[in-house]
N, C-alpha and C positions, 0 to 999 in steps of 0.2 A: 451822361448823354442818353437820351431816349432812343431806344432801338425800335426797328420796324418789323412788321410781319409780312413783308413783301419779298417773295423769293423770285419773282419774275425777272428782275434785273440780272440776277445771277445766271439764270437760264439764257437770257437774251445775250449777254456778253459771251458766255461759253459757246453757245451755238454759232454766234457770229464768227468767232475766231475759228471754230472747228470747220465751218462751211467755207470760210475764206482760205484756209490752209489745205483742205482736202483736195480740191482740184489742182491747187498749186503743187502739192506733193506728187500727185499722179503725173502731172506734166514734167516735173523735175526728174522723176524716175524715167519717164518716156524719153526725154531729151538726152539724158545721160546714156541710156541704152542705145539710142539712135547714134550718138557720137561714137560709142564703142563699136557698133556694128559697121558704120560707114567710115569710121576714122576721120570724121570731118565735123565741122560745126553745124548744129541744127539750123536749118534755113526757115525763116519766118519773116514776112513783110507785112505791110499795113492791111492787106486784104485777105490773103490766104496763107495757110501753112503749106510748105512744099509737100506735094503728095503725088506719087507716081500712080497713074491710072492705066498705063499700058500693061496688060496682064502678061504679055510675052517678054517684058523687060526684066533683066536680072535685078534691077532696083526694086521692082514691084515685089519680087520674091523676098528680098531682104526686108522690105517694108512690112510684109506680113510676119516675118520672123520677129521683128521688133514688137509688133502687136502681141504676138504669142508670149514673148519673154516678159513684156510689161504686165500682161495679165497674170502670168504665173508668179511673178515677183510680188505683185500686190496681194495675191492669195496667200503666199507664204508669210508676208509681213503681217497681214491681219490675223493669221493663226498664231503667230508668235506672241502677239499682245493679248489674244483672247483667253488663253489658258489661265494666266495669273489673274486677269481681271474678273474672270468668272467667280473665283473663290472670294476675292476681295469684295465684289459687288454684293454677293450673297451675305457675307458676314456683316458688313457695315450697314447695309440697308435694313436687314432683319433686326439688328440690335438698335436701330433707331428708336424703337418703341421704349427702350430703357435708357439709352445713352444720348438721345437727342439726334436731330436731323442734320446738324451743321457739319458733322464729320463726313457725311456722304456728299457734301457740297465742297468742302475744303480739299479733301484728298484728290478728287479728279482734277481740280483746278491746279493744284501743285504739280501733278503728273503731267498735265498738258503744258505747263510752263517749262518743265524740264525738257519735254519733247521739242518744243519750239526753239529753245536755246540751243539744243543739240543740232537741230536742222539749220539754224543760223551758222553754226560753226562748220558743219559739213559742207554747206553751200559756199561759204566764204573761202575755205581752204581747199575746196574740191577734193574732199576726202572720199574714201571708197563707200559705195552704196551699201556694202555689207554691214556697216556700222548701224544702219537703220534697224537691223534686227535686234541689236542690243538695246537701242532706244525704245523700240516697241515693247520689249519685255519689261524694261524698267517702268515705262508708262503704265503697262498693264497691272503692275503691282500697286498702283494708286487707284485702280477701279475703272477709270474711263467714263465714257458717255453714259453707259447703263447705270452706273452708280449715281451719277449726278441727277439723271432723270428720275431714277427710283426714289432718291431722297427728296427731290423736288415735288413729285406727285404725292408722296406720303406727307410732306409738309402741307400741301394744299388740302389733303384729306383731313388733316388735323384741324385746320382753320375753318373749313366749310362744314356746317352742320345740316344745311338744307340740301337735299339730294339733287334738285334741279340746278342749284348754284354750283354744286360739286361737278356735275357734268359739264356745265358751261365753262367753269374755270379751268378744268382739265383740257377742254377744247381750246380755250384761249392759249394755253401753253403750247399745244400743237400748232395753233395759228402762229404764235411767235416763232416756233421752229420753222415753219414753212416760209413765212415772210422774211425772217432774218436770213434763212438759207438762200433765198432768192437774191436779196440785196447783197449778201456777202459773195455769192457766186458771180453776180454782175460786176462787183468791184474787183474781184480777183483778177480778171483779165487786165484791167487798167493798172492795178497794183503791179502785176507781173511785167507789163510792158513799160510802166513808168519808172519803177524803182528796182525791179529785178527780184530774184528769189531771196537773197540775203536780207534785204531791208523789209521785205514782206514778212518773213519769219520773225524778225526783230520786233516789228510793230505788234505782231500777234503775241509775243512774249510780254510786252508792256501792258496789253489789254488784260492778260491773265493776272498780272500783278494787281491791277485795279480791282479785279473781281475778288481776289483773295482778301484784299483790304476791306472791301464791303462786307464780305461774309463774316470775317472775324470781328470787326468793330461796329458794324451798323445793323446787322441782321439779328433779330431776336429768335431764340429757339422756341419751338412749340412744345417740346417735351422737357420737363425738369429732370435734373439728375437726382436719383434717389439717395436717401441717407445711407443706405447700405454701401453704395459705391463710394461715398465719402469716407466711410469708416474702414473698409477693407477693399483694396484693389483686387480685381478679378483677374486670374491668370488666363493665358490664352486657351488652355485646355478647358477651363470652366466656361470661358466665353463661347467657344465652339459648341460645347454641350448645350448651353442655353440657346444658342442660335438655332441649332437643328431641332432642339426640343420644341421651340416655338412653332416652327413650321410643321413638325410632326403632330403637335397638338391641334393645329389648324385643320389638318385632314383627319386625324384619328377621332377626335371628340365631336366633330361636326356631324349633324344628322345626315342620313344617306342622301337625301335629295339635294341638300346644300353641297355635299362633297362632290356629287356628280356634276352639279352646275359649275363648280369651280374648275374641275378637270376639263369639262367640255369647253368652257370659255377660255381657259389657258391654251388648250389645243388649237382652238380657232384663232386666237391671237397669234400663236406661234406659226401656224401654217400660212396665214396671210402675210405676216411679217417676213417669212422666208421668201415668198414669191416677190413681194414688193422690194425688199432690199436687194435681192439678187438681180432682178430686172433693171431697176433704176441705177444700180452701181456701174452698169456697163455703158451708160450713155457717153461718158467722156471718151473712152477708147473708140466707141462706135463713131463718134463725131470726128475724131482725129483721122479715121481711116477714109479711104475712098468709098463712095463718090462724093461724100460731104466735104472732107478735107478742111475742117474748121480750124481757125487759129484760136489763140487764147481769148480774144475779145468775143468771138462768136460763142465760144464755150461758156463764157460768162453770161452772155445774153440768154443762152439756153437754160442755164441754171436759174437766172432771174425770172424766167417765165413761170417757175414753180411758185412764185409769189402769188400769182392769180389763182393757182390751184389751191393754195393754202387758204386764201381768203374765201373762195367759193366753198371749200370744204367746211370751214368754220361757219359760214352763213347757212350752209346746208344742215349742220348739226343744230344750230340755234333755231332754225325755222322748223325742221322736221321733228325735233323733240317736242314741239308744241302739239303736234297732231298724230305722230307715229310712235310706236314702241321702238325701243332701242334696237331690237333685232332686225327690224325692217330697214333702219338707217344703215346698218352694217351691210345688208344685202345690196342696197343702192350703191354704196361705196365700192364694193367688190366688183360689181358689174361695170362701174365707171373705169376701174383700173384695167379690167380685161379689154375694154374698147381701146384704151390708150396703147396698151402693149401690142395688140394686133396691128394697129396703125403704125407703130414704131418699127415693126419688123419689116415693113415694106416702104419705109420712108427713105427715098433716095435723093431728095432735093432739100435745100435749106428751108424753103417755105413749108414743105410737108412735115419736116422735123419739128418746126416750131408749132405747127397745128396739132401735133401729137397730144399736146396738153389740153386741147379742147374736150375730147371725150373723157379725159382724166380729171376733169374739174372737181369731182367729188371723191377722188380715190383716197384721200387722207381721212375721210370720216370714220372708217371702222376702227382706227387705232385709238383715238380718245374715247369713243363710245364703248369699246370693249374694256378699256381701263376703268371707265366709270362703272360699268356693269359689274366688274370684279370687285371694285371698292364697295359697291352696295351690298354684295353678298355677305361680306365679312363684318365682324364686330369692330368697334372702335379700337380696341387693344390689339387687333390682328392686322391693322393696316400695314405695319412695317413688314410683317411676314408675307403678306400677299404681294406687296410691291417688291420685296426681295425675290420672290418667285418670278415676277414679271421681269425684273432686272436680269436675273440669271438666264431666263429664256431669251431675252434680247441679245445677250452676249453669245450664247450657244447658237441660237438661230441665225444671228447675223454672221457669225464666223463660218458656220457650215454653209450658209447661203452664198457668201462671197467666195468661198472655196469652190463650191460646186459650179456656180455660174461663171467664175473666171476660168476654171478648167474647161468647162463646156465651150465657152467663147473661144478659148485658145485652140480647141480641137475643131471647131466649126467655122471659124472666121474665114478660112481659105475658100470654102465652097458656098456658105450662106451665113453672113454675119448676123442676120436677123432671127436665126433659129432660136437663140436663147430667149428672145422676147416672146416668141410664140409658146415656148415651153413655160415661161413665167405665167402667161395668160391661162394655159391649160391647167397648171397646178392650182389655180384658184378654184377649180371644181371641188377640191378637197374641203376647204372651209365652207363652201356653199352647201355641200352635201351634209356636213355636220350641223349647220344651222337649220337646214330643212328637217333633219331628224329631230332637232330640239323643238322646232316649231310644230312638228306633228305629234309630239308627246302631250301629256296632260298639263305640263307646266304653263303657267301664265306669267305675264310680265311682272305681276305683283310679287312673285316668288323671289325676285331679285332684291327685294327690300327687307331681307331677313336681318335686321339690325339689332334686335333684342331677343334674348333667349325665349321670352314668352311667346313671341311670334313663331319662332322655330318649333316650339312644342305644340302650338295650336295647329300648325300645318301638318306636322307629323301625325297628330291624332286624327285629322281629317283624312289623310292618305290611308291610314290604317283602317 
């Protein structure tokens, strides 16, 4: 059987299932906590979720307490899975340079399958929500989203040899991420209303099975297994040593300018991801609360609007890359995000909440562009190491961001629920300041193309 070098279907299915179940899990937790707080069934009709808007009512106070509890519960759940996934993502993705990329695709898919099967059982038998912490920890042992994306981007970097093609194809993956997230978010409301929690989680499990079959039997690996690995199995101790030595060598042996570029770009990527994940993760809780009081279908509509944001961000990368340097594209994307978050902080009507996506039309551009910039800095054999660093940063940054913003939202929802969005916009000044510093130095865009040692040596000699 002839295998293919197309990793996009794997990313498509995984992100679709992840985006389908994420809002469903949040609403599942919210409804269960609501039922525990009110000791009654959650009320939802065809138009609106029941939502108390009279601030002097005892029900309003309980409603805010449910918001706070759901926010803290989500934070604790994310932290439980983040710790093991951090180590696994780093080890598997970094060793992809020697052991192949398929492991970083299979492991997260298996972990997600286990999680969705457990959610099906919990929903069907009405088991305690505390079991979700054990499920999150077990799933984290398989790597999670960061491992799959890290392996996927390294897979693409192996296949693409032209730098413009690499930037475009990485942007295509982020386009898939956005479009599929929107479609899955839109369908999540109808899934939930039509077949309920249990069947939604069961369908998600079946999709993961299809993904695992494709990875194992139809996907060709871009990295061959060495003869050494065939002859003598490597112990976990040696594997960890090789893993960390690869990343160590990436920073230790690199020229000074290249090393600074990598650190600055990783820091910029981390700080922007921190603000974007933290701010956008609160949308579901914000929309469930008064005065919006959205139901599951409206929440699905809101998630689907991100489809247009992903499309416009991809078109922005494609068009701007023809006439602008990468760093200017990142600037435009960050300013786009700031505009959207400021507008979201004061959105008190359904129409205005939907229009929040208009100023955010280009907010996804910095993520693929920064990934591409990092990929261009390193050598071919260092792709796994740099994407392992990116994967670890995504896990750490995402976990810290969700913890900080969920805690902050729980503390401020009673007096100003939009405060977290304003903070998210304000924190974007950090990556903007770093990029301004980089722009004001003597480095040019061509310095991001240090792909052969000879070029590195020549630039060092010029600088000296």
